[in-house]
C-alpha positions in Angstrom: 0.1 0.1 0.0 1.4 3.5 -0.9 2.0 6.3 1.9 -0.9 7.7 3.4 -1.7 11.4 4.5 -4.0 13.2 6.4 -6.4 13.6 3.3 -7.2 10.2 3.2 -5.6 9.4 0.1 -2.8 6.7 -0.9 0.0 8.5 -2.9 2.0 7.1 -5.4 2.9 9.6 -8.2 4.0 12.4 -6.2 4.9 15.4 -7.8 8.6 16.7 -7.6 8.6 20.0 -5.2 10.6 22.8 -6.1 12.9 23.6 -3.4 11.8 26.5 -0.8 12.9 29.9 -2.2 10.5 31.8 -0.3 7.5 30.8 2.1 5.1 33.7 2.6 1.6 33.6 3.4 0.0 36.9 2.5 -3.2 38.6 2.5 -4.5 41.4 0.8 -7.5 43.8 0.2 -8.0 45.9 -2.7 -6.8 49.5 -1.8 -7.2 52.3 -4.5 -3.7 53.9 -3.3 -1.8 51.0 -4.5 0.1 51.8 -7.9 3.0 49.4 -8.8 5.3 47.2 -6.2 8.2 49.4 -6.8 6.3 52.2 -4.7 7.4 52.4 -1.1 3.5 52.5 -0.2 2.7 49.4 -1.7 6.0 47.9 -0.4 5.3 48.8 3.2 1.8 47.4 2.9 3.1 44.2 1.5 5.5 44.1 4.5 2.7 44.6 7.1 0.7 41.6 5.4 3.5 39.3 5.6 2.6 36.2 8.0 5.9 35.1 8.5 8.5 36.7 10.5 11.3 36.0 8.2 11.8 35.4 4.2 14.4 33.9 2.5 14.9 35.8 -0.5 16.8 34.8 -3.9 20.0 36.9 -3.9 20.1 37.5 -0.1 22.6 35.5 2.0 20.7 35.1 5.0 17.1 35.6 6.4 16.1 39.1 6.7 12.7 40.7 8.3 9.8 41.3 6.0 10.2 45.0 6.3 13.7 44.9 5.4 13.2 42.6 2.6 10.6 44.9 1.4 12.9 47.9 1.7 15.6 46.2 -0.2 13.0 45.3 -2.8 11.9 48.7 -3.1 15.5 49.9 -3.9 16.3 47.2 -6.4 13.0 47.6 -8.1 13.3 51.3 -8.5 16.9 51.3 -9.8 15.9 48.4 -12.5 12.9 50.2 -13.7 13.5 51.4 -17.3 16.5 49.1 -17.3 14.7 46.0 -18.9 12.8 46.1 -22.4 10.1 43.8 -23.5 6.8 42.5 -21.7 6.8 41.7 -18.1 6.2 38.3 -18.9 8.8 37.7 -21.1 11.3 39.4 -18.7 10.1 37.0 -15.9 10.5 34.0 -18.0 13.7 35.0 -18.8 15.1 35.9 -15.4 13.6 32.9 -13.5 14.6 30.3 -16.1 18.0 31.6 -16.3 18.5 31.3 -12.6 16.6 28.6 -11.3 17.3 25.2 -12.8 13.9 24.1 -11.2 11.9 26.9 -13.6 13.3 25.9 -16.9 9.7 25.0 -17.8 7.1 27.8 -17.2 3.9 27.1 -18.5 2.0 30.5 -17.6 2.9 33.9 -16.4 -0.1 36.1 -15.5 -1.0 39.1 -13.4 -2.8 38.8 -10.0 -5.1 40.7 -8.5 -2.7 42.2 -6.2 -0.7 45.2 -8.0 2.8 44.4 -8.8 2.6 40.6 -8.1 2.5 38.2 -10.9 1.7 34.4 -10.8 4.1 31.7 -12.5 2.8 28.3 -12.8 4.9 25.3 -13.8 2.7 22.3 -14.1 0.1 22.9 -11.5 2.7 24.3 -9.0 2.0 27.8 -8.3 4.6 30.9 -7.3 4.5 34.6 -7.1 7.1 37.0 -8.3 7.6 40.7 -9.1 7.7 42.2 -12.5 11.4 41.6 -12.9 11.5 37.9 -11.7 13.8 39.0 -9.3 12.1 37.4 -6.1 10.2 34.4 -5.7 7.4 33.8 -3.2 6.1 30.1 -2.4 2.7 30.4 -0.5 -0.8 31.2 -0.9 -2.4 34.4 -1.8 -5.5 35.3 0.4 -8.3 38.0 -0.7 -9.2 38.9 3.0 -12.0 41.5 2.0 -13.9 38.6 0.2 -12.5 35.9 2.2 -11.3 33.8 -0.7 -8.5 31.8 -1.1 -7.2 32.7 -4.6 -4.4 30.2 -4.9 -6.8 27.3 -3.8 -9.4 28.2 -6.3 -6.6 28.5 -8.9 -5.3 25.0 -8.3 -9.0 23.6 -8.4 -9.3 25.3 -11.9 -6.0 23.7 -13.2 -7.1 20.4 -11.8 -10.6 20.4 -13.4 -11.1 17.7 -16.0 -14.1 17.9 -18.6 -16.5 15.2 -17.2 -17.6 14.4 -20.6 -14.2 13.9 -21.9 -13.3 11.0 -19.3 -12.5 7.8 -21.3 -15.5 6.0 -19.9 -14.8 3.2 -22.3 -12.0 2.2 -20.0 -14.2 2.1 -16.9 -17.1 0.1 -15.6 -20.1 1.3 -14.1 -21.9 1.0 -10.8 -25.7 2.0 -10.6 -27.4 2.5 -7.2 -31.4 3.6 -7.2 -32.2 5.5 -10.3 -28.6 6.6 -11.0 -29.6 10.0 -11.8 -26.4 11.5 -10.2 -22.9 10.9 -11.6 -19.4 10.7 -10.5 -16.3 8.9 -11.7 -13.5 7.4 -9.3 -9.8 6.3 -10.1 -9.2 3.5 -7.5 -6.4 0.9 -6.8 -7.8 -2.4 -5.5 -5.0 -2.3 -2.9 -5.8 1.2 -1.7 -7.2 1.1 1.9 -8.5 4.6 1.7 -10.4 3.4 -1.6 -12.2 0.6 0.4 -13.1 3.2 2.9 -14.4 5.5 0.3 -16.4 2.4 -0.9 -18.0 2.0 2.2 -19.2 5.5 2.4 -20.6 5.2 -1.3 -22.9 2.5 -0.2 -24.8 5.2 2.0 -25.2 7.2 -1.2 -28.3 6.4 -3.4 -29.1 7.6 -6.9 -25.9 7.3 -8.2 -24.0 6.3 -11.2 -20.3 5.6 -10.4 -18.1 5.0 -13.3 -14.9 3.0 -11.8 -11.5 3.5 -13.4 -9.0 1.0 -12.1 -5.8 2.6 -11.6 -3.0 0.4 -10.3 -0.4 2.6 -9.2 0.4 0.8 -5.6 2.6 -2.0 -7.4 2.6 -5.2 -9.3 0.0 -6.9 -7.0 -2.3 -4.1 -7.8 -1.7 -4.6 -11.4 -2.4 -8.3 -11.1 -5.6 -7.6 -9.2 -6.9 -5.0 -11.7 -6.2 -7.7 -14.5 -8.6 -10.0 -13.1 -11.1 -7.6 -12.0 -11.2 -5.9 -15.4 -11.3 -9.6 -17.0 -14.1 -10.7 -14.9 -17.4 -11.6 -16.5 -19.4 -9.1 -14.1 -16.9 -6.4 -13.5 -19.0 -4.6 -10.8 -19.9 -7.8 -9.0 -16.4 -8.5 -9.1 -15.5 -5.2 -7.5 -18.1 -5.6 -5.0 -16.8 -8.8 -3.9 -13.3 -7.7 -3.8 -14.0 -4.3 -1.9 -16.9 -5.1 0.3 -16.8 -8.8 1.0 -13.2 -9.4 1.0 -13.3 -12.1 -1.6 -10.4 -12.9 -3.7 -10.1 -11.2 -6.8 -11.3 -13.5 -9.7 -9.2 -15.8 -11.8 -8.5 -14.1 -15.4 -10.7 -15.0 -18.2 -8.4 -15.7 -21.4 -8.0 -14.0 -23.8 -8.5 -10.5 -22.2 -7.6 -7.1 -23.1 -6.1 -5.3 -20.2 -4.8 -2.3 -22.5 -7.5 0.0 -20.6 -5.4 -0.4 -17.5 -2.3 1.1 -19.3 -4.7 3.9 -20.8 -5.5 4.7 -17.2 -2.5 5.1 -15.9 -1.3 7.0 -18.7 -4.4 9.3 -18.4 -3.9 9.7 -14.8 -0.2 10.6 -15.3 -1.2 13.3 -17.9 -3.7 15.0 -15.5 -1.8 14.6 -12.5 -3.8 12.1 -10.5 -1.4 11.3 -8.0 -3.2 9.1 -5.3 -6.1 7.1 -4.9 -9.2 7.7 -4.5 -9.7 10.6 -6.7 -12.9 11.5 -7.8 -14.5 13.7 -10.4 -17.9 15.4 -10.5 -20.0 16.5 -13.7 -18.9 20.0 -13.1 -15.3 18.8 -13.9 -14.2 19.3 -10.2 -11.7 17.2 -8.5 -11.6 15.8 -4.9 -8.9 13.6 -3.7 -9.5 11.1 -0.8 -11.8 9.2 1.1 -14.6 11.6 1.9 -17.4 10.7 3.9 -21.0 10.2 2.6 -22.2 13.7 3.7 -19.0 15.2 2.1 -20.1 12.9 -1.3 -23.8 14.4 -1.1 -22.5 18.0 -0.6 -20.2 17.8 -3.6 -22.7 15.9 -5.8 -25.3 19.2 -5.0 -22.6 21.4 -5.8 -21.6 19.8 -8.9 -25.3 19.9 -10.3 -25.7 23.5 -9.3 -22.7 24.6 -10.9 -23.7 23.0 -14.5 -27.1 24.5 -14.2 -25.9 27.5 -13.4 -22.0 28.0 -14.7 -19.7 30.9 -13.8 -19.7 33.6 -16.2 
């Protein structure tokens, strides 16, 4: 069984973590007096909102206080104004990729709602920087006025997978009640959290569940998945294994198990890094063995989002 964490998910395909350059959780409200990051007023405000007492900034040899860092940043930013040509996006890409080996592949650079702060995305990892790419912040951006975690919302957006485009031909289906509500789940037969999730799912009615076998916890998971996929009655074999603890059925021959390989490839492409991972009809993704009430809440929210999509 893979490593388990507090979110109720078995992990195997963990993403590489970029070494910590700066950890800063900072919050903001929108102020009309903000102009650019290079202004002393903005920098002083940024320093006030810093929730960590120290920062480690690229280009500085030792930790410094947030206020001192802001002061240093003001001097450097002001000095560099006018010395760089081209768009901020291009300059940020150039400076970060040339200075940091871990940021050779930057997928996107875009403005954030906070003046002077830019989002840098590499895969699904988010960082924040100034307009010159001289400083890098790893943390969360919070809108205190709206009470929103903008970083979490952005990650959720990046993790969205259009439900209709899931490869349903490589899954089998469980139906309870009228089956009018739908979800998809990627599961490993040896995943303890998957079995916990399946117990929760028994308490949810009127649902159609598309099960994607996702054997990422070792060769035994691959073998069990082959047997389950090749069973004459896949849903029955799955329920026997996950609920009744019966042995996985002997494989039928011949049986095409390429669906399992495609599921793993799909999961890697969409960064499905552990099991169970759930997808709902609005494209939202939820990792981990969530309880019945959370499943119900997510089903209702997904249906509401489809009925009234955000503009």
